[in-house]
C-alpha positions as CSV (number, residue, x, y, z in Angstrom):
1,X,0.0,0.0,0.0
2,X,1.3,3.4,1.0
3,X,4.5,2.0,2.5
4,X,5.5,0.3,-0.8
5,X,4.7,3.5,-2.8
6,X,6.9,5.5,-0.4
7,X,9.8,3.1,-0.7
8,X,9.7,3.2,-4.5
9,X,9.4,7.0,-4.6
10,X,12.3,7.4,-2.1
11,X,14.5,5.0,-4.1
12,X,13.6,6.8,-7.4
13,X,14.8,10.0,-5.7
14,X,18.2,8.4,-4.8
15,X,17.7,7.2,-1.3
16,X,19.0,3.9,0.0
17,X,15.9,2.3,1.4
18,X,15.5,-0.1,4.3
19,X,12.1,-1.7,4.2
20,X,10.8,-2.7,7.6
21,X,7.7,-4.9,7.9
22,X,6.1,-7.3,10.4
23,X,6.0,-9.8,7.6
24,X,9.6,-10.4,6.4
25,X,8.4,-11.8,3.1
26,X,6.6,-8.6,2.3
27,X,9.6,-6.6,3.3
28,X,11.8,-8.7,1.0
29,X,9.3,-8.3,-1.9
30,X,9.4,-4.5,-1.7
31,X,13.1,-4.4,-1.1
32,X,13.7,-6.3,-4.3
33,X,11.8,-3.7,-6.2
34,X,13.9,-0.8,-4.8
35,X,17.3,-2.6,-4.5
36,X,16.9,-2.0,-0.8
37,X,17.4,-3.9,2.5
38,X,14.5,-6.0,4.0
39,X,14.2,-5.7,7.8
40,X,11.8,-7.8,9.9
41,X,10.3,-5.5,12.5
42,X,7.4,-5.6,14.9
43,X,6.9,-1.9,15.9
44,X,4.8,-2.9,18.9
45,X,8.0,-4.3,20.5
46,X,10.8,-1.8,21.2
47,X,13.4,-4.5,21.2
48,X,12.4,-5.5,17.7
49,X,12.7,-1.8,16.6
50,X,16.1,-1.5,18.1
51,X,17.4,-4.7,16.5
52,X,16.1,-3.5,13.1
53,X,17.7,-0.1,13.4
54,X,21.0,-1.7,14.6
55,X,21.0,-3.9,11.4
56,X,20.6,-0.9,9.2
57,X,23.3,1.1,11.0
58,X,25.7,-1.8,10.8
59,X,25.2,-2.1,7.1
60,X,25.0,1.6,6.1
61,X,26.6,3.5,8.9
62,X,23.5,5.4,10.0
63,X,20.0,6.6,9.2
64,X,19.1,10.0,7.8
65,X,15.3,9.6,7.2
66,X,12.7,7.7,9.2
67,X,9.2,7.2,7.8
68,X,6.7,5.9,10.5
69,X,4.1,4.4,8.3
70,X,3.0,1.2,10.2
71,X,-0.6,1.3,11.4
72,X,-3.5,-0.9,12.3
73,X,-7.3,-0.2,12.2
74,X,-10.3,-1.8,13.8
75,X,-13.9,-0.6,14.2
76,X,-15.8,-1.0,17.4
77,X,-18.7,0.8,19.0
78,X,-17.9,1.8,22.6
79,X,-19.8,-1.1,24.1
80,X,-17.6,-3.5,22.0
81,X,-14.2,-1.9,22.6
82,X,-11.9,-4.4,24.2
83,X,-8.7,-3.9,26.2
84,X,-6.8,-6.1,23.8
85,X,-7.8,-4.0,20.8
86,X,-7.0,-0.8,22.7
87,X,-3.5,-2.1,23.4
88,X,-2.9,-3.3,19.9
89,X,-3.9,-0.1,18.2
90,X,-2.0,2.1,20.7
91,X,1.0,-0.2,20.8
92,X,1.4,-0.1,17.0
93,X,0.1,3.4,16.0
94,X,1.4,5.4,19.0
95,X,4.1,3.3,20.7
96,X,5.6,2.3,17.3
97,X,5.9,5.9,16.3
98,X,7.5,7.0,19.6
99,X,10.0,4.2,19.9
100,X,11.1,4.2,16.3
101,X,11.9,7.9,16.7
102,X,13.8,7.1,19.8
103,X,15.7,4.3,18.1
104,X,17.0,6.5,15.2
105,X,17.8,9.5,17.4
106,X,21.4,8.6,18.3
107,X,22.3,8.0,14.6
108,X,20.7,11.2,13.4
109,X,22.5,13.2,16.1
110,X,25.8,11.7,15.1
111,X,25.2,12.6,11.5
112,X,24.3,16.2,12.3
113,X,20.6,16.0,11.7
114,X,17.8,14.1,9.9
115,X,14.2,13.9,9.0
116,X,11.3,12.1,10.6
117,X,8.0,11.7,8.8
118,X,5.1,10.3,10.8
119,X,1.8,9.1,9.3
120,X,-1.3,10.5,11.0
121,X,-4.7,10.5,9.3
122,X,-7.7,12.7,8.7
123,X,-9.2,10.6,11.5
124,X,-6.7,12.3,13.9
125,X,-8.2,15.7,13.1
126,X,-11.8,14.9,13.8
127,X,-13.7,12.2,15.5
128,X,-15.8,9.6,13.7
129,X,-18.3,7.1,15.1
130,X,-17.3,3.6,16.0
131,X,-13.5,4.2,15.5
132,X,-12.7,6.1,18.7
133,X,-9.5,4.1,19.2
134,X,-8.1,4.7,15.8
135,X,-9.0,8.4,15.8
136,X,-7.4,8.8,19.2
137,X,-4.2,7.1,18.1
138,X,-3.9,9.3,15.1
139,X,-4.6,12.4,17.1
140,X,-1.8,11.3,19.4
141,X,0.6,11.0,16.3
142,X,-0.2,14.6,15.4
143,X,0.6,15.7,19.0
144,X,3.8,13.6,19.1
145,X,4.9,15.2,15.9
146,X,4.3,18.7,17.2
147,X,6.1,17.9,20.4
148,X,9.1,16.2,18.8
149,X,9.3,19.0,16.2
150,X,10.0,21.4,19.0
151,X,12.2,19.1,21.0
152,X,14.5,17.9,18.2
153,X,14.9,21.2,16.2
154,X,18.0,22.0,18.2
155,X,19.5,18.8,16.8
156,X,18.7,19.8,13.2
157,X,16.1,17.0,13.1
158,X,12.9,18.0,11.3
159,X,9.7,16.2,12.3
160,X,6.6,16.4,10.2
161,X,3.4,14.4,9.7
162,X,1.2,13.5,6.8
163,X,-2.5,13.0,7.4
164,X,-3.9,11.1,4.5
165,X,-7.6,11.0,3.6
166,X,-9.0,7.9,2.0
167,X,-6.3,6.1,0.1
168,X,-7.1,3.1,-2.1
169,X,-4.9,0.3,-0.5
170,X,-5.5,-3.3,0.6
171,X,-6.2,-1.9,4.1
172,X,-9.3,-0.1,2.8
173,X,-10.8,-3.5,1.8
174,X,-10.6,-4.4,5.5
175,X,-12.1,-1.0,6.5
176,X,-14.9,-1.4,3.9
177,X,-15.8,-4.8,5.3
178,X,-16.0,-3.5,8.8
179,X,-18.2,-0.5,7.7
180,X,-20.4,-3.0,5.9
181,X,-21.1,-4.8,9.1
182,X,-21.7,-1.7,11.2
183,X,-23.7,0.2,8.6
184,X,-25.5,-2.8,7.1
185,X,-24.2,-2.1,3.6
186,X,-23.0,-4.5,0.8
187,X,-19.3,-5.1,0.5
188,X,-17.8,-2.3,-1.6
189,X,-20.5,0.2,-1.1
190,X,-18.8,2.3,1.6
191,X,-15.6,2.4,-0.5
192,X,-17.5,3.7,-3.5
193,X,-19.3,6.3,-1.3
194,X,-16.2,7.7,0.3
195,X,-14.5,7.9,-3.1
196,X,-17.4,9.9,-4.6
197,X,-17.4,12.2,-1.5
198,X,-13.8,13.3,-2.3
199,X,-13.9,16.6,-4.3
200,X,-11.8,14.9,-7.1
201,X,-14.4,12.2,-7.2
202,X,-12.1,9.3,-6.3
203,X,-10.1,7.8,-3.5
204,X,-6.4,8.8,-3.3
205,X,-3.7,6.7,-4.8
206,X,-0.7,5.7,-2.7
207,X,1.5,7.8,-5.0
208,X,-0.5,10.9,-3.9
209,X,0.9,10.4,-0.5
210,X,4.4,9.2,-1.5
211,X,5.3,12.3,-3.4
212,X,4.7,14.7,-0.5
213,X,6.7,12.3,1.7
214,X,9.7,12.7,-0.7
215,X,9.3,16.4,-0.6
216,X,9.5,16.5,3.2
């Protein structure tokens, strides 16, 4: 989805790309496309993040750019929210962002600066029914970005966030199926509706997000 598009756009712009993914096979498939390095990483576990960062530093000497794109989504009305789902979404979307930033910080300081790009969402800018957990995690990403932007500026590390709207990726098929259950709609209807609601009349393409990422 968005992650692969970013990897390809970054590589086309001259970056050496390390592709981190929970599923190492997926990381390897993308890494082959960009002549990059696959890294198995579970961003909900700080030790896994640290091991992945250490692998990249050992191979390339350091890290200049971090893109925090990993994210998970699940719908649930308040009466159906579970502690396990709360932990999963916050561990990945919020904890993964914070601890990935922490892991690359020493390398960026040694190299005289760097760039961190976090992925928030339009859902982090306004609440939506039945996705209170996801909305709150993405609101947290926006706040983390603002805080770290101020904290790390003295180290010449720029921290920005991108908040995509509806982007046509495999993840949206999962989202559509969950909306179908909660709104009693046929599979595919919600996806068509949100696409038509965009002023351009379509859902975004991953490349629409990757290009601003390269700019930052």
